[in-house]
Structure formats: structure tokens, C-alpha cells
LOKEMI-779255 format. One record per atom (N, C-alpha, C): chain; atom name; residue number from 1; residue in one letter; x negated, y negated, z. Coordinates in steps of 0.02 Angstrom, whole numbers, padded with zeros to 5 digits. Atoms other than C-alpha are relative to their C-alpha. Example, Ala and Ser with C-alpha at 12.3 -4.5 7.8 and 13.67 -1.06 7.14 Angstrom:
! LOKEMI-779255
A; N; 1; A; -00045; 00059; 00000 $
A; CA; 1; A; -00615; 00225; 00390 $
A; C; 1; A; -00045; -00060; 00000 $
A; N; 2; S; 00042; 00059; -00003 $
A; CA; 2; S; -00684; 00053; 00357 $
A; C; 2; S; 00039; -00055; 00037 $
! end
This chain:
! LOKEMI-779255
A; N; 1; M; 00065; 00002; -00033 $
A; CA; 1; M; 00513; 00232; -02686 $
A; C; 1; M; -00001; -00060; 00048 $
A; N; 2; P; 00001; 00055; -00048 $
A; CA; 2; P; 00492; 00130; -02526 $
A; C; 2; P; -00056; -00051; -00016 $
A; N; 3; R; 00050; 00053; 00011 $
A; CA; 3; R; 00402; -00037; -02539 $
A; C; 3; R; -00055; 00006; 00053 $
A; N; 4; T; 00054; 00001; -00048 $
A; CA; 4; T; 00233; -00050; -02458 $
A; C; 4; T; 00002; -00067; 00038 $
A; N; 5; K; 00001; 00061; -00041 $
A; CA; 5; K; 00213; -00175; -02318 $
A; C; 5; K; -00052; -00048; -00027 $
A; N; 6; E; 00047; 00051; 00025 $
A; CA; 6; E; 00132; -00337; -02374 $
A; C; 6; E; -00033; -00037; 00059 $
A; N; 7; F; 00031; 00030; -00059 $
A; CA; 7; F; 00070; -00374; -02198 $
A; C; 7; F; -00025; 00057; 00043 $
A; N; 8; R; 00027; -00050; -00047 $
A; CA; 8; R; -00024; -00284; -02061 $
A; C; 8; R; 00040; -00005; 00065 $
A; N; 9; P; -00042; 00002; -00060 $
A; CA; 9; P; 00096; -00239; -01919 $
A; C; 9; P; -00039; -00016; 00064 $
A; N; 10; D; 00039; 00015; -00060 $
A; CA; 10; D; -00043; -00243; -01787 $
A; C; 10; D; -00018; -00074; 00005 $
A; N; 11; E; 00016; 00072; 00000 $
A; CA; 11; E; -00095; -00418; -01839 $
A; C; 11; E; 00062; -00042; 00015 $
A; N; 12; A; -00063; 00036; -00013 $
A; CA; 12; A; 00086; -00475; -01839 $
A; C; 12; A; 00019; 00005; 00074 $
A; N; 13; L; -00015; -00010; -00071 $
A; CA; 13; L; 00111; -00401; -01666 $
A; C; 13; L; -00046; -00043; 00044 $
A; N; 14; D; 00046; 00044; -00037 $
A; CA; 14; D; -00045; -00491; -01603 $
A; C; 14; D; 00022; -00073; -00004 $
A; N; 15; A; -00023; 00070; 00007 $
A; CA; 15; A; 00020; -00655; -01673 $
A; C; 15; A; 00062; -00012; 00044 $
A; N; 16; A; -00059; 00006; -00042 $
A; CA; 16; A; 00187; -00626; -01585 $
A; C; 16; A; -00019; -00001; 00074 $
A; N; 17; M; 00022; -00002; -00069 $
A; CA; 17; M; 00100; -00582; -01423 $
A; C; 17; M; -00028; -00068; 00022 $
A; N; 18; H; 00029; 00065; -00017 $
A; CA; 18; H; 00000; -00744; -01426 $
A; C; 18; H; 00053; -00055; 00002 $
A; N; 19; L; -00053; 00050; 00000 $
A; CA; 19; L; 00154; -00845; -01468 $
A; C; 19; L; 00043; 00006; 00063 $
A; N; 20; F; -00038; -00010; -00062 $
A; CA; 20; F; 00255; -00769; -01325 $
A; C; 20; F; -00041; -00022; 00061 $
A; N; 21; W; 00044; 00018; -00054 $
A; CA; 21; W; 00106; -00795; -01211 $
A; C; 21; W; -00003; -00076; 00009 $
A; N; 22; R; 00003; 00073; -00002 $
A; CA; 22; R; 00097; -00980; -01256 $
A; C; 22; R; 00067; -00031; 00019 $
A; N; 23; K; -00064; 00035; -00006 $
A; CA; 23; K; 00282; -01021; -01262 $
A; C; 23; K; 00049; 00034; 00048 $
A; N; 24; G; -00050; -00037; -00038 $
A; CA; 24; G; 00372; -00886; -01163 $
A; C; 24; G; 00052; 00030; -00046 $
A; N; 25; Y; -00050; -00034; 00040 $
A; CA; 25; Y; 00515; -00778; -01222 $
A; C; 25; Y; 00055; -00047; -00022 $
A; N; 26; G; -00058; 00042; 00015 $
A; CA; 26; G; 00657; -00902; -01212 $
A; C; 26; G; -00015; -00057; -00047 $
A; N; 27; A; 00017; 00057; 00043 $
A; CA; 27; A; 00566; -01045; -01298 $
A; C; 27; A; -00025; 00020; -00068 $
A; N; 28; T; 00023; -00024; 00065 $
A; CA; 28; T; 00510; -00936; -01443 $
A; C; 28; T; 00060; 00018; -00044 $
A; N; 29; S; -00057; -00012; 00046 $
A; CA; 29; S; 00634; -00941; -01587 $
A; C; 29; S; -00020; 00053; -00052 $
A; N; 30; M; 00014; -00046; 00056 $
A; CA; 30; M; 00650; -00816; -01728 $
A; C; 30; M; -00041; -00035; -00054 $
A; N; 31; R; 00038; 00038; 00050 $
A; CA; 31; R; 00587; -00951; -01845 $
A; C; 31; R; -00073; -00005; 00021 $
A; N; 32; D; 00069; 00003; -00025 $
A; CA; 32; D; 00432; -00973; -01735 $
A; C; 32; D; -00035; 00067; -00013 $
A; N; 33; L; 00030; -00066; 00009 $
A; CA; 33; L; 00402; -00786; -01740 $
A; C; 33; L; -00016; 00015; -00072 $
A; N; 34; L; 00011; -00015; 00071 $
A; CA; 34; L; 00423; -00768; -01927 $
A; C; 34; L; -00059; -00040; -00029 $
A; N; 35; E; 00055; 00042; 00024 $
A; CA; 35; E; 00305; -00914; -01960 $
A; C; 35; E; -00067; 00024; 00029 $
A; N; 36; S; 00062; -00021; -00033 $
A; CA; 36; S; 00175; -00856; -01834 $
A; C; 36; S; -00024; 00068; -00026 $
A; N; 37; M; 00018; -00067; 00022 $
A; CA; 37; M; 00181; -00676; -01893 $
A; C; 37; M; -00010; 00005; -00075 $
A; N; 38; S; 00005; 00002; 00074 $
A; CA; 38; S; 00184; -00726; -02078 $
A; C; 38; S; 00037; 00057; -00034 $
A; N; 39; I; -00041; -00052; 00031 $
A; CA; 39; I; 00324; -00607; -02120 $
A; C; 39; I; 00070; -00026; -00011 $
A; N; 40; G; -00070; 00018; 00013 $
A; CA; 40; G; 00501; -00616; -02187 $
A; C; 40; G; 00046; 00034; 00050 $
A; N; 41; R; -00050; -00026; -00047 $
A; CA; 41; R; 00658; -00580; -02089 $
A; C; 41; R; 00012; 00075; -00009 $
A; N; 42; G; -00011; -00072; 00013 $
A; CA; 42; G; 00687; -00411; -02173 $
A; C; 42; G; -00057; 00043; 00026 $
A; N; 43; S; 00059; -00038; -00024 $
A; CA; 43; S; 00510; -00352; -02137 $
A; C; 43; S; -00002; 00000; 00076 $
A; N; 44; F; -00001; 00004; -00073 $
A; CA; 44; F; 00528; -00412; -01958 $
A; C; 44; F; 00046; 00053; 00028 $
A; N; 45; Y; -00049; -00047; -00028 $
A; CA; 45; Y; 00686; -00312; -01924 $
A; C; 45; Y; -00017; 00072; -00018 $
A; N; 46; D; 00018; -00068; 00019 $
A; CA; 46; D; 00626; -00160; -02022 $
A; C; 46; D; -00058; 00028; 00042 $
A; N; 47; T; 00061; -00022; -00035 $
A; CA; 47; T; 00460; -00153; -01927 $
A; C; 47; T; 00006; -00003; 00076 $
A; N; 48; F; 00001; 00012; -00072 $
A; CA; 48; F; 00496; -00221; -01754 $
A; C; 48; F; 00068; 00005; 00034 $
A; N; 49; G; -00066; -00002; -00030 $
A; CA; 49; G; 00683; -00207; -01728 $
A; C; 49; G; 00026; -00070; 00010 $
A; N; 50; D; -00023; 00068; -00014 $
A; CA; 50; D; 00742; -00365; -01642 $
A; C; 50; D; -00051; -00036; 00044 $
A; N; 51; K; 00046; 00041; -00039 $
A; CA; 51; K; 00661; -00503; -01540 $
A; C; 51; K; -00018; 00034; 00067 $
A; N; 52; H; 00013; -00032; -00065 $
A; CA; 52; H; 00680; -00408; -01376 $
A; C; 52; H; -00046; 00061; -00007 $
A; N; 53; A; 00042; -00058; 00012 $
A; CA; 53; A; 00604; -00248; -01446 $
A; C; 53; A; -00072; -00022; -00016 $
A; N; 54; L; 00066; 00027; 00015 $
A; CA; 54; L; 00460; -00350; -01517 $
A; C; 54; L; -00034; -00025; 00064 $
A; N; 55; F; 00028; 00026; -00062 $
A; CA; 55; F; 00436; -00434; -01349 $
A; C; 55; F; -00026; 00056; 00044 $
A; N; 56; L; 00023; -00057; -00039 $
A; CA; 56; L; 00424; -00267; -01260 $
A; C; 56; L; -00064; 00029; -00028 $
A; N; 57; S; 00062; -00023; 00033 $
A; CA; 57; S; 00294; -00211; -01387 $
A; C; 57; S; -00057; -00048; 00014 $
A; N; 58; A; 00052; 00050; -00014 $
A; CA; 58; A; 00200; -00374; -01359 $
A; C; 58; A; -00024; 00005; 00072 $
A; N; 59; L; 00020; -00010; -00070 $
A; CA; 59; L; 00201; -00345; -01170 $
A; C; 59; L; -00048; 00059; 00005 $
A; N; 60; D; 00043; -00060; -00001 $
A; CA; 60; D; 00129; -00171; -01196 $
A; C; 60; D; -00068; -00015; -00031 $
A; N; 61; R; 00062; 00018; 00035 $
A; CA; 61; R; 00001; -00240; -01317 $
A; C; 61; R; -00044; -00043; 00046 $
A; N; 62; F; 00037; 00044; -00045 $
A; CA; 62; F; -00049; -00375; -01192 $
A; C; 62; F; -00033; 00041; 00055 $
A; N; 63; E; 00028; -00041; -00054 $
A; CA; 63; E; -00072; -00249; -01054 $
A; C; 63; E; -00059; 00041; -00025 $
A; N; 64; N; 00054; -00041; 00027 $
A; CA; 64; N; -00178; -00136; -01164 $
A; C; 64; N; -00060; -00042; -00021 $
A; N; 65; A; 00055; 00039; 00027 $
A; CA; 65; A; -00281; -00275; -01242 $
A; C; 65; A; -00030; -00049; 00049 $
A; N; 66; R; 00024; 00055; -00041 $
A; CA; 66; R; -00295; -00407; -01106 $
A; C; 66; R; 00000; 00014; 00074 $
A; N; 67; A; -00006; -00010; -00072 $
A; CA; 67; A; -00252; -00332; -00937 $
A; C; 67; A; -00028; 00067; 00025 $
A; N; 68; S; 00022; -00067; -00021 $
A; CA; 68; S; -00311; -00151; -00936 $
A; C; 68; S; -00071; -00001; 00030 $
A; N; 69; W; 00068; 00004; -00027 $
A; CA; 69; W; -00489; -00206; -00895 $
A; C; 69; W; 00000; -00003; 00076 $
A; N; 70; V; -00004; 00005; -00073 $
A; CA; 70; V; -00432; -00241; -00717 $
A; C; 70; V; -00003; 00071; 00030 $
A; N; 71; I; -00003; -00069; -00026 $
A; CA; 71; I; -00390; -00058; -00688 $
A; C; 71; I; -00066; 00037; -00015 $
A; N; 72; E; 00064; -00032; 00017 $
A; CA; 72; E; -00546; 00001; -00779 $
A; C; 72; E; -00056; -00024; 00046 $
A; N; 73; T; 00052; 00027; -00044 $
A; CA; 73; T; -00656; -00113; -00672 $
A; C; 73; T; 00006; 00029; 00070 $
A; N; 74; L; -00011; -00024; -00069 $
A; CA; 74; L; -00578; -00050; -00510 $
A; C; 74; L; -00006; 00075; 00008 $
A; N; 75; E; -00004; -00073; -00005 $
A; CA; 75; E; -00572; 00136; -00551 $
A; C; 75; E; -00061; 00034; 00031 $
A; N; 76; S; 00060; -00034; -00026 $
A; CA; 76; S; -00751; 00176; -00504 $
A; C; 76; S; -00041; -00046; 00044 $
A; N; 77; S; 00039; 00048; -00039 $
A; CA; 77; S; -00799; 00032; -00391 $
A; C; 77; S; 00031; -00010; 00068 $
A; N; 78; G; -00024; 00020; -00066 $
A; CA; 78; G; -00779; -00038; -00217 $
A; C; 78; G; 00008; -00075; 00002 $
A; N; 79; L; -00008; 00072; -00009 $
A; CA; 79; L; -00793; -00216; -00157 $
A; C; 79; L; -00028; -00040; -00059 $
A; N; 80; N; 00027; 00036; 00058 $
A; CA; 80; N; -00903; -00269; -00303 $
A; C; 80; N; 00050; -00003; -00058 $
A; N; 81; G; -00050; -00001; 00053 $
A; CA; 81; G; -00767; -00217; -00425 $
A; C; 81; G; 00057; -00048; 00014 $
A; N; 82; I; -00054; 00045; -00019 $
A; CA; 82; I; -00635; -00313; -00329 $
A; C; 82; I; -00022; -00072; -00011 $
A; N; 83; E; 00027; 00067; 00010 $
A; CA; 83; E; -00745; -00468; -00329 $
A; C; 83; E; -00004; -00017; -00075 $
A; N; 84; E; 00005; 00009; 00072 $
A; CA; 84; E; -00775; -00445; -00516 $
A; C; 84; E; 00068; -00015; -00031 $
A; N; 85; V; -00067; 00012; 00026 $
A; CA; 85; V; -00588; -00437; -00550 $
A; C; 85; V; 00022; -00072; 00013 $
A; N; 86; F; -00020; 00068; -00016 $
A; CA; 86; F; -00557; -00601; -00461 $
A; C; 86; F; -00042; -00052; -00038 $
A; N; 87; R; 00043; 00047; 00037 $
A; CA; 87; R; -00707; -00687; -00541 $
A; C; 87; R; 00020; -00004; -00073 $
A; N; 88; R; -00018; -00001; 00071 $
A; CA; 88; R; -00662; -00632; -00717 $
A; C; 88; R; 00070; -00026; -00012 $
A; N; 89; T; -00068; 00025; 00007 $
A; CA; 89; T; -00479; -00672; -00689 $
A; C; 89; T; -00001; -00076; -00002 $
A; N; 90; V; 00004; 00073; 00000 $
A; CA; 90; V; -00518; -00852; -00644 $
A; C; 90; V; -00031; -00026; -00064 $
A; N; 91; E; 00034; 00019; 00062 $
A; CA; 91; E; -00638; -00865; -00791 $
A; C; 91; E; 00049; 00003; -00059 $
A; N; 92; G; -00047; -00007; 00055 $
A; CA; 92; G; -00506; -00800; -00911 $
A; C; 92; G; 00057; -00050; 00003 $
A; N; 93; L; -00057; 00045; -00007 $
A; CA; 93; L; -00369; -00909; -00841 $
A; C; 93; L; -00017; -00072; -00020 $
A; N; 94; V; 00019; 00069; 00017 $
A; CA; 94; V; -00466; -01070; -00867 $
A; C; 94; V; -00028; -00006; -00071 $
A; N; 95; S; 00029; 00002; 00067 $
A; CA; 95; S; -00525; -01023; -01042 $
A; C; 95; S; 00048; -00025; -00053 $
A; N; 96; F; -00049; 00025; 00048 $
A; CA; 96; F; -00364; -01082; -01126 $
A; C; 96; F; 00024; -00068; 00021 $
A; N; 97; E; -00032; 00065; -00011 $
A; CA; 97; E; -00302; -01260; -01142 $
A; C; 97; E; 00051; -00010; -00056 $
A; N; 98; P; -00027; 00002; -00068 $
A; CA; 98; P; -00163; -01287; -01116 $
A; C; 98; P; 00001; 00070; 00030 $
A; N; 99; R; 00003; -00063; -00037 $
A; CA; 99; R; -00163; -01153; -00983 $
A; C; 99; R; 00058; 00045; -00018 $
A; N; 100; R; -00051; -00049; 00017 $
A; CA; 100; R; -00070; -00995; -01027 $
A; C; 100; R; 00021; 00044; 00059 $
A; N; 101; G; -00014; -00048; -00053 $
A; CA; 101; G; -00078; -00898; -00865 $
A; C; 101; G; -00010; 00070; -00027 $
A; N; 102; C; 00002; -00070; 00021 $
A; CA; 102; C; -00046; -00714; -00896 $
A; C; 102; C; 00070; 00018; -00026 $
A; N; 103; L; -00066; -00017; 00028 $
A; CA; 103; L; 00093; -00648; -01008 $
A; C; 103; L; 00040; 00043; 00048 $
A; N; 104; L; -00037; -00043; -00047 $
A; CA; 104; L; 00138; -00517; -00878 $
A; C; 104; L; 00027; -00040; 00058 $
A; N; 105; A; -00024; 00041; -00057 $
A; CA; 105; A; 00148; -00641; -00734 $
A; C; 105; A; 00052; -00050; -00024 $
A; N; 106; N; -00049; 00047; 00027 $
A; CA; 106; N; 00238; -00769; -00843 $
A; C; 106; N; 00067; 00034; -00010 $
A; N; 107; T; -00061; -00038; 00013 $
A; CA; 107; T; 00364; -00636; -00892 $
A; C; 107; T; 00034; 00021; 00064 $
A; N; 108; A; -00030; -00018; -00065 $
A; CA; 108; A; 00389; -00581; -00712 $
A; C; 108; A; 00042; -00057; 00026 $
A; N; 109; V; -00036; 00059; -00023 $
A; CA; 109; V; 00443; -00758; -00672 $
A; C; 109; V; 00059; -00016; -00046 $
A; N; 110; E; -00051; 00022; 00048 $
A; CA; 110; E; 00542; -00793; -00831 $
A; C; 110; E; 00056; 00051; -00009 $
A; N; 111; L; -00050; -00048; 00022 $
A; CA; 111; L; 00632; -00630; -00871 $
A; C; 111; L; 00017; 00056; 00049 $
A; N; 112; A; -00012; -00059; -00042 $
A; CA; 112; A; 00613; -00494; -00740 $
A; C; 112; A; 00063; -00004; 00044 $
A; N; 113; P; -00060; 00001; -00041 $
A; CA; 113; P; 00754; -00558; -00629 $
A; C; 113; P; 00064; 00016; -00039 $
A; N; 114; Y; -00060; -00008; 00041 $
A; CA; 114; Y; 00877; -00541; -00776 $
A; C; 114; Y; -00003; 00058; -00049 $
A; N; 115; D; 00009; -00051; 00052 $
A; CA; 115; D; 00807; -00402; -00884 $
A; C; 115; D; -00030; 00062; 00032 $
A; N; 116; P; 00025; -00060; -00034 $
A; CA; 116; P; 00793; -00229; -00804 $
A; C; 116; P; -00057; 00036; -00038 $
A; N; 117; E; 00052; -00034; 00039 $
A; CA; 117; E; 00687; -00160; -00946 $
A; C; 117; E; -00068; -00036; 00009 $
A; N; 118; V; 00060; 00039; -00012 $
A; CA; 118; V; 00560; -00300; -00928 $
A; C; 118; V; -00024; 00009; 00072 $
A; N; 119; A; 00017; -00009; -00071 $
A; CA; 119; A; 00566; -00285; -00738 $
A; C; 119; A; -00034; 00067; 00011 $
A; N; 120; G; 00030; -00067; -00006 $
A; CA; 120; G; 00526; -00099; -00754 $
A; C; 120; G; -00072; 00001; -00025 $
A; N; 121; R; 00068; 00003; 00027 $
A; CA; 121; R; 00374; -00133; -00862 $
A; C; 121; R; -00047; -00038; 00047 $
A; N; 122; I; 00042; 00040; -00044 $
A; CA; 122; I; 00309; -00268; -00746 $
A; C; 122; I; -00013; 00038; 00065 $
A; N; 123; S; 00008; -00039; -00061 $
A; CA; 123; S; 00339; -00159; -00593 $
A; C; 123; S; -00050; 00057; -00009 $
A; N; 124; A; 00048; -00054; 00014 $
A; CA; 124; A; 00244; -00015; -00673 $
A; C; 124; A; -00071; -00026; -00003 $
A; N; 125; Y; 00067; 00029; 00003 $
A; CA; 125; Y; 00097; -00128; -00710 $
A; C; 125; Y; -00024; -00018; 00070 $
A; N; 126; V; 00018; 00020; -00068 $
A; CA; 126; V; 00099; -00196; -00532 $
A; C; 126; V; -00019; 00062; 00041 $
A; N; 127; R; 00016; -00061; -00036 $
A; CA; 127; R; 00102; -00018; -00462 $
A; C; 127; R; -00068; 00029; -00021 $
A; N; 128; R; 00065; -00024; 00024 $
A; CA; 128; R; -00045; 00034; -00572 $
A; C; 128; R; -00057; -00043; 00029 $
A; N; 129; T; 00051; 00045; -00026 $
A; CA; 129; T; -00143; -00119; -00518 $
A; C; 129; T; -00009; 00010; 00075 $
A; N; 130; E; 00003; -00013; -00072 $
A; CA; 130; E; -00100; -00090; -00336 $
A; C; 130; E; -00038; 00064; 00015 $
A; N; 131; G; 00034; -00064; -00010 $
A; CA; 131; G; -00157; 00090; -00349 $
A; C; 131; G; -00075; -00005; -00013 $
A; N; 132; A; 00071; 00009; 00015 $
A; CA; 132; A; -00321; 00037; -00429 $
A; C; 132; A; -00035; -00039; 00055 $
A; N; 133; F; 00028; 00037; -00056 $
A; CA; 133; F; -00351; -00091; -00292 $
A; C; 133; F; -00007; 00045; 00062 $
A; N; 134; E; 00003; -00045; -00058 $
A; CA; 134; E; -00310; 00039; -00160 $
A; C; 134; E; -00059; 00048; -00005 $
A; N; 135; G; 00058; -00044; 00009 $
A; CA; 135; G; -00438; 00159; -00233 $
A; C; 135; G; -00065; -00036; 00012 $
A; N; 136; A; 00062; 00039; -00010 $
A; CA; 136; A; -00571; 00023; -00237 $
A; C; 136; A; -00009; -00016; 00074 $
A; N; 137; L; 00004; 00015; -00071 $
A; CA; 137; L; -00529; -00023; -00057 $
A; C; 137; L; -00020; 00061; 00041 $
A; N; 138; I; 00021; -00062; -00034 $
A; CA; 138; I; -00545; 00158; -00001 $
A; C; 138; I; -00075; 00011; -00009 $
A; N; 139; R; 00072; -00008; 00012 $
A; CA; 139; R; -00717; 00167; -00082 $
A; C; 139; R; -00040; -00053; 00039 $
A; N; 140; A; 00034; 00053; -00039 $
A; CA; 140; A; -00765; 00000; -00002 $
A; C; 140; A; 00000; 00016; 00074 $
A; N; 141; R; -00004; -00019; -00071 $
A; CA; 141; R; -00707; 00063; 00168 $
A; C; 141; R; -00050; 00056; 00014 $
A; N; 142; E; 00047; -00056; -00010 $
A; CA; 142; E; -00806; 00225; 00148 $
A; C; 142; E; -00073; -00023; -00002 $
A; N; 143; A; 00069; 00026; 00005 $
A; CA; 143; A; -00961; 00123; 00102 $
A; C; 143; A; -00015; -00050; 00056 $
A; N; 144; G; 00011; 00046; -00055 $
A; CA; 144; G; -00938; 00015; 00257 $
A; C; 144; G; 00002; -00073; -00020 $
A; N; 145; E; -00002; 00069; 00025 $
A; CA; 145; E; -00907; -00142; 00153 $
A; C; 145; E; 00058; -00040; 00030 $
A; N; 146; I; -00058; 00034; -00030 $
A; CA; 146; I; -00739; -00181; 00235 $
A; C; 146; I; 00020; 00038; 00062 $
A; N; 147; S; -00022; -00031; -00062 $
A; CA; 147; S; -00651; -00140; 00398 $
A; C; 147; S; 00040; 00064; -00016 $
A; N; 148; K; -00035; -00064; 00007 $
A; CA; 148; K; -00557; 00022; 00426 $
A; C; 148; K; 00076; -00008; -00006 $
A; N; 149; E; -00072; 00011; 00007 $
A; CA; 149; E; -00385; -00056; 00395 $
A; C; 149; E; 00029; 00045; -00054 $
A; N; 150; D; -00037; -00037; 00050 $
A; CA; 150; D; -00252; 00035; 00295 $
A; C; 150; D; -00007; -00035; -00067 $
A; N; 151; P; 00012; 00034; 00064 $
A; CA; 151; P; -00295; 00000; 00112 $
A; C; 151; P; 00064; -00018; -00038 $
A; N; 152; K; -00061; 00015; 00039 $
A; CA; 152; K; -00115; 00001; 00047 $
A; C; 152; K; 00024; -00072; 00010 $
A; N; 153; P; -00020; 00070; -00007 $
A; CA; 153; P; -00062; -00166; 00127 $
A; C; 153; P; -00052; -00049; -00028 $
A; N; 154; L; 00052; 00043; 00029 $
A; CA; 154; L; -00230; -00241; 00076 $
A; C; 154; L; 00005; -00001; -00076 $
A; N; 155; A; -00009; -00002; 00073 $
A; CA; 155; A; -00201; -00183; -00104 $
A; C; 155; A; 00058; -00043; -00020 $
A; N; 156; R; -00058; 00042; 00015 $
A; CA; 156; R; -00030; -00266; -00102 $
A; C; 156; R; -00018; -00074; 00007 $
A; N; 157; F; 00024; 00068; -00010 $
A; CA; 157; F; -00110; -00424; -00034 $
A; C; 157; F; -00041; -00024; -00060 $
A; N; 158; L; 00042; 00018; 00057 $
A; CA; 158; L; -00237; -00424; -00176 $
A; C; 158; L; 00041; -00009; -00064 $
A; N; 159; V; -00043; 00006; 00059 $
A; CA; 159; V; -00105; -00394; -00310 $
A; C; 159; V; 00039; -00066; 00003 $
A; N; 160; T; -00038; 00062; -00008 $
A; CA; 160; T; -00001; -00537; -00240 $
A; C; 160; T; -00044; -00060; -00014 $
A; N; 161; N; 00046; 00055; 00012 $
A; CA; 161; N; -00152; -00652; -00241 $
A; C; 161; N; -00020; -00005; -00073 $
A; N; 162; L; 00019; 00000; 00071 $
A; CA; 162; L; -00203; -00600; -00417 $
A; C; 162; L; 00056; -00031; -00042 $
A; N; 163; H; -00056; 00028; 00039 $
A; CA; 163; H; -00029; -00638; -00485 $
A; C; 163; H; 00013; -00072; 00018 $
A; N; 164; G; -00006; 00071; -00019 $
A; CA; 164; G; -00022; -00799; -00385 $
A; C; 164; G; -00048; -00044; -00038 $
A; N; 165; L; 00050; 00037; 00040 $
A; CA; 165; L; -00181; -00857; -00471 $
A; C; 165; L; 00025; -00010; -00071 $
A; N; 166; R; -00024; 00003; 00069 $
A; CA; 166; R; -00102; -00819; -00639 $
A; C; 166; R; 00057; -00051; -00007 $
A; N; 167; V; -00056; 00048; 00002 $
A; CA; 167; V; 00055; -00919; -00599 $
A; C; 167; V; -00027; -00071; 00009 $
A; N; 168; L; 00029; 00067; -00011 $
A; CA; 168; L; -00047; -01066; -00532 $
A; C; 168; L; -00036; -00025; -00063 $
A; N; 169; A; 00035; 00019; 00061 $
A; CA; 169; A; -00154; -01065; -00689 $
A; C; 169; A; 00049; -00023; -00053 $
A; N; 170; R; -00051; 00019; 00049 $
A; CA; 170; R; 00002; -01073; -00797 $
A; C; 170; R; 00026; -00070; 00015 $
A; N; 171; A; -00023; 00066; -00021 $
A; CA; 171; A; 00054; -01226; -00696 $
A; C; 171; A; -00053; -00054; -00011 $
A; N; 172; G; 00052; 00047; 00017 $
A; CA; 172; G; -00112; -01306; -00743 $
A; C; 172; G; -00044; -00024; 00057 $
A; N; 173; V; 00043; 00022; -00056 $
A; CA; 173; V; -00198; -01315; -00574 $
A; C; 173; V; -00073; 00003; -00021 $
A; N; 174; E; 00071; 00004; 00018 $
A; CA; 174; E; -00382; -01354; -00579 $
A; C; 174; E; -00037; 00063; 00020 $
A; N; 175; R; 00042; -00059; -00011 $
A; CA; 175; R; -00516; -01222; -00582 $
A; C; 175; R; -00020; 00008; 00073 $
A; N; 176; R; 00023; -00002; -00070 $
A; CA; 176; R; -00577; -01267; -00408 $
A; C; 176; R; 00053; 00030; 00046 $
A; N; 177; T; -00054; -00028; -00040 $
A; CA; 177; T; -00407; -01226; -00334 $
A; C; 177; T; 00005; 00075; -00009 $
A; N; 178; L; -00002; -00073; 00013 $
A; CA; 178; L; -00407; -01055; -00418 $
A; C; 178; L; -00059; 00035; 00033 $
A; N; 179; E; 00060; -00030; -00031 $
A; CA; 179; E; -00585; -01020; -00359 $
A; C; 179; E; 00007; 00002; 00076 $
A; N; 180; D; -00009; 00001; -00072 $
A; CA; 180; D; -00542; -01072; -00181 $
A; C; 180; D; 00048; 00055; 00022 $
A; N; 181; A; -00049; -00051; -00018 $
A; CA; 181; A; -00390; -00959; -00177 $
A; C; 181; A; -00030; 00070; -00006 $
A; N; 182; A; 00032; -00066; 00010 $
A; CA; 182; A; -00490; -00811; -00245 $
A; C; 182; A; -00051; 00012; 00056 $
A; N; 183; R; 00051; -00007; -00052 $
A; CA; 183; R; -00631; -00843; -00121 $
A; C; 183; R; 00031; 00018; 00068 $
A; N; 184; V; -00033; -00013; -00064 $
A; CA; 184; V; -00514; -00845; 00029 $
A; C; 184; V; 00030; 00070; 00001 $
A; N; 185; A; -00027; -00068; 00004 $
A; CA; 185; A; -00428; -00685; -00029 $
A; C; 185; A; -00055; 00051; 00011 $
A; N; 186; L; 00056; -00047; -00007 $
A; CA; 186; L; -00596; -00598; -00041 $
A; C; 186; L; -00030; -00002; 00070 $
A; N; 187; Q; 00025; 00006; -00069 $
A; CA; 187; Q; -00653; -00665; 00128 $
A; C; 187; Q; 00045; 00037; 00048 $
A; N; 188; A; -00047; -00035; -00045 $
A; CA; 188; A; -00496; -00593; 00207 $
A; C; 188; A; -00015; 00075; 00004 $
A; N; 189; L; 00017; -00071; -00001 $
A; CA; 189; L; -00557; -00419; 00159 $
A; C; 189; L; -00055; 00016; 00049 $
A; N; 190; R; 00060; -00012; -00042 $
A; CA; 190; R; -00714; -00439; 00263 $
A; C; 190; R; 00013; -00015; 00073 $
A; N; 191; S; -00011; 00017; -00071 $
A; CA; 191; S; -00632; -00503; 00423 $
A; C; 191; S; 00025; 00059; 00040 $
! end
């Protein structure tokens, strides 16, 4: 008869996600993971596979739990939704001390150049975000809120700025700098 798990896998995955978010993949040891997740080595491997497999699950968890709101906010909105995304992003980025940035952006910098599986996940997230921005820009253009420019390059511009804010936050820049960068990005839409 198989033993029952003495831990909750979802809670352990959340703990791993937060640890990777704080420390990054490379700086997180197996010992760190086991302590943070409050599980033994056997349970870890039986439930999550290896560190890399756990990390991929943590990335997916982060996107679902912490980043999917961006797409949801943009799906049925125009310029107001875009402004809301930038406002809430800055708010979220400054809510942690020390600054964590965004697990997806941190991972893009740390691992994507060397790990094709991670790069694929990050690229898919970026494409989804770009598509959501493009839809919001089309609605904003139809409502006369922005100029008649092609929304695809503008969506790419917004994604680049959004991820730039996340990287700057991880580096510990002050809130005012993040707010200034977001404000200028939004002003560029109206010119």
C-alpha cells in the first residue's frame, strides 16, 4: 500500500516558487528547497522530479498566480486597462523588500539564454502579453484614445517597458524611477 503524502504539494510548490523568486534558480540549493518546502528528499523527487522540473512548475505557477492578471486586465479594455497594468505593476514591484522583481523577467535574464525549455516558456508568456496589449491598443484606437498607428509595434514597446520595469525593480531602483518610466511609456501612446 502506497504511503500517503505528509505534505501538501501545492503548498510546497508555492514555497519553492517564492524561494526561486527571491534567490533565483542558480542560487537556490536543494537544501534550501527541502527546508523551504518542508519535505524530505524522497518526497521531493517522487512528487516534483528534479530541481529543473520543479522550477518549470514554479514558473507556470507564478504565471497563473501572479502574472495572469495582466492578460485578464487587458482582454476587455483599452487605454484604461493599459494604464492599470502599469500602475499595478509598479505597486506590486515595490511591495517587496528586498525587491524581487518578477520571476518571469528574472528568469529571462538568468536562464533563458542557456535553457531552451525556459526560453520557450518565457517567449510564450511574452507573446501572450504582447497579444493582450495589441488587443487593448486596437480597442483604444477604435475609441479614439490613441493615434492610428499600427498596434503591433506599440504592443512590443509596452511589453519591453513592462519587463524593463521588472528588471529595474529587481535591481532595487526607487519607486519614483519606476513611476517615471511607466508614465513616459504611457505618454508615448498618446503622441
